[in-house]
N, C-alpha and C positions, 0 to 999 in steps of 0.2 A: 743425523744423530740417532744412535741406537738407545732405546729406552727399555729398561729391565726392572721388573718388580719382584723382590723376594717376598714370598707369602708363606704363612703358616701360623699356627697358633702360638702365642707367646709361650716361652719356656721350651721351644723346640729346637733351639740352636740358630735361630735366624740372625741374631746379632753376631754370633761367631762367623757365620757364613758371610755376612755383610762385611765384616772386618777383613776377611780374606780377600773378598772381591775388591774392597777399597784399596788394598795394598798393591793392586795392579797399576802399572804405570799409565795405562790407557783408560782407567775406569774412575769416574768421579762418584762419590756418594757423600751423604750428609746424615745427620741424626734423623730419627724417625720424625716424619713431618705431621702425621695424623690428618693431612690437609683433605684427602678424599672423604674420609669419615665426617670431618667438620663440615664439608660442603654438602654432602648428601644427607646426612642424618640417618634415621632408622637404626641406630646403634644396637638397641636390644634385639631386634628381630634378626639382624644380619650377624650379630655375634653369637647369640644363644639359640637361634632358630626358633624363637618364641611362637607358639601357636595360639592365635587369638581364641579365647573361650567365650567371652560375653558378646552380645550383639554390639555393644559400644566399641569394644576392641576391634571387632571385625570391621566395623565401619571405618575406624581410624586407620587400620592397616590398609584397607582398600583405597582410602583417600591418600595416603602416603605413596602407595604404589602408583596411583594415578599421577600424582604430583611429579614423581621421578620419571614416569613414562612420558610426561609432557615436557620434561626438561627443566624443571624448576628445583632451585636449591632448598635446603632447609631454612626455615625462617630465622634460625639462630646461627646461620653459618658465619656471618661476619663477626659476631661477638666471639664465637668459638675459635675462629682463626686467630683473633687477637689474643685470647687468653691461654691458648695451648702453647706448651713449651716447644720452641723450634730453635735451630741453630740461627744465630744473629745474621749470618750471611744469607741464609735462605729467606728469612723474614724480610730482609731488606729488598731482595729481588722480587719476591711475591708482591710486596707492597708496590713496588715500581710498576710491575705489569698490571696490577689491578687498577693503578692510577686513579684511586678514589672511587672506583666503581662499588656502588652499594645496591646493585640490582640482584635479580634471583635467577639468572640464566646459568644452568649447569655447564653449558658449552663455553661460556665466556670465563666462568670461574676456574674450570678445569684446564682450559687453554692457558690461563695465566700461571697455573701451577707448572704445566709443562714448559712454558717459556722461561720460567724461573729456573727449573732444572737444566734446561738446554743452555742457558746463558751461563750458568755456573760451570757447567762442563766445558764450554768454550773458554771461559776465563782461566780455567786451570789446565787448558790445553789437553782435554781428554776427548776421546771419540765416543764414549758410552757412559751412560749414568745408570746407577742402581739406586732404587728407592726401597727401603724396608720399613714398612709399618705393619705390625702384626695384624691389625684390624682390617687391612686390605684384602684379606682372604674372603671376607664377606662382601667385598665390592668389586669383584672381577668383572661382573656384568657391566657395570658403570664404566670401569676403566677401559674395557674393550670397545665400548660404545663410543667414547670420546677420545681414546688414544689408540686408534686402530692398528697401529704398527707395534704396539707394546708386546714385549715378551714376558713370560712368567716363570720363575723358578720356585717350586714348591718344596718345602722341607718339612718332613713329618717325623715325629718321635713317637714311640709306643705310648699308648694311653695311660697305662699304669704309672709310668714315669713322669709324664707331662702333668697329668692331673694332680699327682702327689706334690710335684714342684710348685704348681700354681697354688694349691691349697695351703702349702708351707708359707707362701708370700701373703696369702689371705690372712693367716694368723698373725703375721709379723708387721704388716704395713697397712695403714688406714686406707690408702689409695687403692690397693687391691681388694681390701675388705669391702669397701663400698661398691666397687665394680661388680664383684661376684657375690654380693649380699651375704657374705660370710657362709656360703653354702657349698658343700661338696658337689651337690647335684648341679649347681651352676657351673662349676669347674668342669664337670663331665659334659654338660650340654655344649659348652663352648668348644671343647676338643672334638666331640662328635660332629658338630656343625662344620668345623674347619676341615675334617677328614672327608666328610661328604662333598664338600666344595672341591677338594682336590680330586676325588674320584670322578666327579662330574667333568672337570675341565682337563684332566692331565693327558687325555688321548688327543687333544688338539695339537696342531702343528706348532702353535706358539707357546706351548707349555711343556715343561719337563718337571718330573717329580723324583725326588731323592729322599733317602732315609737318613736320619741324623746319625745313626750308629755306623753307617757306611762312611760318612764324611769324616767321623772321628777316627775310625780304624784305618782308612786308606785315603787321607785327604788329597793326595796327588791325583789318584785315579778319578775321584769325583769332580775335583776342580777341573781337570783336563776335559772331562765330558761337559761340564757347564761352559767352559770356554769355547768349546766346539759349538755348542748351541747358540751362544750369543755372537759368535763370529769373531773372536779374538784369540791370540796365542796364549797358551798357558805359560805362566812365569813362576819360577820357585819363590819369588818375592811374595806371592800370595800366602805362603806358609811362613816364610822367614820373617816378614814385616807386618804380620797381622796384628800383633800387639800394639805396635806403633800406630798403625791405621786406627785401632779401636779408640785411641785417645782423642781422635778428631771427630768421631761419630757418636760417642756416648758423652752427653752433656747433662749437667745438672746432678741432682742427687738421686741416683738410680743404683743403689747397692746390690741389687739382684743381678746386675750386669758385670759384676767385678771379675767374673770368671774369664772374660775375654781379655783381661789384662795380664794373664799368666800364660805360660807356654802350654800348648795343647796337650792334654792328658788323654791318652788313648783308652784309659780305664774309665768307662762310662758308670758313674755312680748313681745308683737309684735310691730315691727317698721313700719308695713305696712302702717298704716295711718299717721305715724309721719314723715316718711322719704319721701314717694312718693307723688307726686301731684295727684289730682283727675284723671287727664288724664292718668298718669302712672299706677295708681291703676286699672283703667278700662282696659288698655293694658294688664297688668299682668293677670287679671282675664279672659279676653277673650282667651288669650293664653292657660291658664290652662284648660279652658272649651273645647277649640277646640283639646287639647291633651287628653281629658278625664282624667285629673290628679287632680281633685278637691278632690275627696274622695279617700284616701290612705288606708282605713282599710283593703284592700285585701293584704297589705304588712305586716300584723302581721302574724308571724310564728305561 
């Protein structure tokens, strides 16, 4: 079974790409599972790249790193898995393979996740599965450790557009506002942290990196390259049937994903000047320049 993870910061087109991949006759996919994050924990550090400042925070970070290094789950992993929204079909399979397990082994928990995805791919007569959870961009080290044959497709969108899109949702939805603490800086931190992860991993043989604007402007060429990477034939169904596939992988009340239910628009709309004030735009541009992340062409595989 081939196992592929789509990774990238939220609002970078990862759901669009997942819909296209899921439209392939040999590819199984399901809604974002969040399972790896639920199992491992360390959400703040792995999403925002938080640097510990106080002695207490440094000690906590060190203990968390030690816990993961020793192969132990987050203390709250079981409750988080039960409470987070997942496709019912996936939840049933995950529960089956966990078989009442309430321990703290990363190896056992992630093995159950992989078995659940494998079994669903077999059930649907697919040869490959694709999992897309935006948070997984911060958990690549753990995935590679416990899913050694995993392949990763990175998708990156320019910082100005992504940060503005995230901040727009922060203003509109309590879920996003709470995650990002109603802070533009937090939106920036999460994007920078994701791109740094892509830069670090994208030269590995089991990773490929693509830009959102290339996927939108020439989807056939980009999808052909992705299919070659994962070892399957490109099919025009990936473009023609992506909207239908989206209805199977987007569940619950997620209005920010409504764009995947319409035909692909090659005109990429930017919210940067519409959502952010002049002062906010300046702050974002200064941050991107200071991080040397204005030009992303080096992230093309």
